[in-house]
C-alpha positions as CSV (number, residue, x, y, z in Angstrom):
1,M,23.4,-72.2,5.1
2,S,20.8,-75.0,5.0
3,K,17.7,-74.8,2.9
4,D,15.5,-74.6,6.0
5,N,17.5,-71.6,7.2
6,L,17.2,-70.0,3.8
7,R,13.4,-70.5,3.8
8,Q,13.1,-69.0,7.3
9,S,15.2,-66.0,6.2
10,H,13.1,-65.6,3.1
11,S,9.9,-65.8,5.1
12,A,11.2,-63.2,7.6
13,W,12.2,-60.8,4.9
14,R,8.8,-61.3,3.1
15,D,7.0,-60.5,6.3
16,I,9.1,-57.3,6.7
17,A,8.4,-56.3,3.1
18,V,4.7,-56.7,3.6
19,T,4.8,-54.7,6.8
20,Q,6.8,-51.9,5.2
21,L,4.4,-51.8,2.2
22,S,1.5,-51.4,4.6
23,N,3.3,-48.7,6.6
24,A,4.3,-46.7,3.5
25,N,0.8,-46.9,2.0
26,N,-0.8,-45.7,5.3
27,V,1.7,-42.9,5.7
28,I,1.3,-41.6,2.2
29,L,-2.5,-41.9,2.3
30,G,-2.6,-40.0,5.6
31,F,-0.2,-37.3,4.3
32,A,-2.2,-36.9,1.0
33,T,-5.5,-36.6,2.8
34,G,-4.1,-34.1,5.4
35,F,-2.3,-32.1,2.7
36,I,-5.6,-31.7,0.7
37,V,-7.2,-30.3,3.8
38,F,-4.2,-28.1,4.4
39,C,-4.3,-26.8,0.8
40,L,-8.0,-26.1,0.9
41,D,-7.4,-24.2,4.1
42,K,-4.7,-22.1,2.6
43,C,-6.2,-21.5,-0.8
44,D,-7.5,-18.0,-0.4
45,T,-10.9,-19.1,-1.7
46,I,-9.4,-19.6,-5.1
47,W,-12.1,-21.9,-6.3
48,F,-15.1,-20.1,-4.8
49,N,-14.9,-17.1,-7.1
50,L,-14.6,-19.0,-10.4
51,N,-15.2,-16.2,-12.8
52,I,-14.3,-17.4,-16.3
53,S,-12.0,-14.9,-17.8
54,S,-9.8,-14.9,-20.8
55,E,-6.6,-14.3,-18.9
56,F,-4.5,-17.2,-17.8
57,E,-3.9,-17.4,-14.1
58,K,-1.0,-19.5,-13.0
59,P,-2.0,-19.8,-9.3
60,K,-5.3,-21.4,-10.2
61,L,-3.6,-23.8,-12.6
62,F,-1.0,-24.9,-10.0
63,F,-3.6,-25.2,-7.3
64,G,-5.9,-27.3,-9.5
65,L,-3.0,-29.6,-10.5
66,C,-2.0,-29.9,-6.8
67,L,-5.5,-31.1,-5.8
68,L,-5.7,-33.4,-8.8
69,S,-2.3,-35.0,-8.0
70,L,-3.3,-35.5,-4.4
71,L,-6.6,-37.0,-5.4
72,F,-4.8,-39.4,-7.7
73,S,-2.4,-40.3,-4.8
74,I,-5.4,-41.1,-2.6
75,F,-6.9,-43.2,-5.4
76,Y,-3.7,-45.2,-5.9
77,G,-3.4,-45.6,-2.2
78,I,-6.9,-47.1,-2.0
79,S,-6.1,-49.3,-5.0
80,V,-3.0,-50.6,-3.2
81,L,-5.0,-51.3,-0.1
82,V,-7.8,-53.2,-2.0
83,S,-5.4,-55.2,-4.3
84,R,-3.2,-56.1,-1.4
85,L,-6.0,-57.4,0.7
86,Y,-7.4,-59.5,-2.1
87,D,-4.0,-60.7,-3.1
88,F,-3.4,-62.0,0.4
89,R,-6.9,-63.6,0.5
90,I,-6.4,-65.4,-2.9
91,T,-2.8,-66.5,-2.0
92,R,-4.1,-68.0,1.3
93,H,-6.7,-69.9,-0.7
94,I,-4.1,-71.1,-3.2
95,T,-2.0,-72.4,-0.4
96,L,-5.0,-74.2,1.1
97,T,-5.8,-75.7,-2.3
98,R,-2.3,-77.0,-2.6
99,I,-2.5,-78.6,0.8
100,R,-5.9,-80.2,0.0
101,S,-4.8,-81.4,-3.5
102,I,-3.5,-85.0,-3.8
103,N,-1.5,-84.2,-6.9
104,K,1.5,-81.9,-6.8
105,L,0.4,-78.7,-8.5
106,D,2.7,-76.8,-10.7
107,Y,4.5,-73.5,-9.9
108,D,4.4,-71.9,-13.3
109,E,5.9,-68.5,-13.8
110,F,3.9,-65.6,-15.3
111,E,4.9,-62.8,-17.5
112,S,4.7,-59.2,-16.3
113,S,1.2,-57.8,-16.5
114,N,0.2,-54.8,-18.5
115,M,-2.2,-51.9,-17.6
116,C,-5.2,-53.8,-19.0
117,N,-4.5,-56.8,-16.9
118,R,-4.1,-54.7,-13.7
119,I,-7.4,-52.8,-14.4
120,N,-9.2,-56.1,-15.2
121,A,-7.9,-57.7,-12.0
122,L,-9.1,-54.7,-9.9
123,F,-12.5,-54.8,-11.7
124,Q,-12.7,-58.6,-11.1
125,I,-12.1,-58.4,-7.4
126,I,-14.4,-55.5,-6.8
127,F,-17.4,-56.4,-9.1
128,K,-17.2,-60.2,-9.5
129,E,-17.2,-63.1,-7.2
130,I,-13.8,-64.8,-6.9
131,P,-14.1,-68.4,-8.1
132,F,-12.5,-70.2,-5.2
133,I,-11.9,-73.9,-5.4
134,T,-13.9,-76.1,-3.0
135,K,-12.3,-78.8,-0.9
136,D,-13.9,-81.6,-2.9
137,K,-12.7,-80.0,-6.2
138,A,-9.2,-79.5,-4.7
139,E,-8.8,-83.2,-3.9
140,K,-9.4,-84.1,-7.6
141,L,-7.3,-81.3,-9.2
142,E,-5.2,-82.3,-12.1
143,L,-1.6,-81.3,-12.5
144,K,-2.4,-78.3,-14.7
145,N,-5.8,-77.1,-13.7
146,K,-7.2,-74.0,-15.6
147,E,-9.2,-72.7,-12.6
148,F,-6.2,-73.0,-10.3
149,N,-3.9,-71.2,-12.7
150,E,-6.4,-68.4,-13.2
151,L,-6.5,-67.8,-9.5
152,R,-2.7,-67.9,-9.4
153,K,-2.5,-65.4,-12.3
154,L,-5.0,-63.1,-10.6
155,S,-3.0,-63.2,-7.4
156,F,0.2,-62.5,-9.4
157,V,-1.3,-59.5,-11.2
158,L,-2.6,-58.1,-7.9
159,G,0.7,-58.5,-6.2
160,E,2.5,-56.8,-9.1
161,S,-0.1,-54.1,-9.3
162,T,0.3,-53.4,-5.6
163,W,4.0,-52.5,-5.8
164,L,3.5,-50.5,-9.1
165,W,0.6,-48.5,-7.7
166,L,2.5,-47.7,-4.5
167,K,5.1,-46.0,-6.7
168,F,2.4,-44.1,-8.5
169,Q,0.9,-43.1,-5.2
170,V,4.2,-41.7,-3.9
171,F,4.9,-40.0,-7.3
172,C,1.5,-38.3,-7.3
173,F,1.9,-37.1,-3.7
174,L,5.3,-35.6,-4.4
175,L,3.9,-34.0,-7.6
176,G,1.1,-32.5,-5.6
177,C,3.5,-31.0,-3.1
178,L,5.6,-29.6,-6.0
179,F,2.5,-28.0,-7.5
180,F,1.5,-26.5,-4.2
181,V,4.9,-24.9,-3.8
182,S,4.6,-23.6,-7.3
183,Y,1.2,-22.2,-6.4
184,L,2.6,-20.4,-3.4
185,F,5.4,-18.9,-5.4
186,S,3.1,-17.8,-8.2
187,K,0.7,-15.9,-5.9
């Protein structure tokens, strides 16, 4: 197989992966939201008579854990959505900067990100303005430009976070379902 065929194959599979990521995120977000509504409908007004007593009640515990897990699933789903959108936006800008640059810019590899990097990246895209590189600046970029590498690192962390948070989203949804079944059996 020629390199062009391999590149086309890689591009096609990348597009399929992105589409499947979007579909999975949307399905789990929809299921989690619908399941919260279903749980609240079937809860026998468990939270509306919150008398604090000394006795431990398993149904209330399981129901509370169910709602909490589903809320975390929705939170992770929204985080996946936001990080994915900004990752695509930043990646598009990086590609445009490479096209505009006269010098060939490096393709450095980055180490895996940790939780602090992921939270910092999410905070940065939500609360700060992303420092995009202008056309004039792109034409004069050096081989190893700090601003360009920071953008690439941000995009890398967002991409890595997207896939990790999708796993957390699915796990929290399944955990919420398990807690709801436990709630039904403990009533």
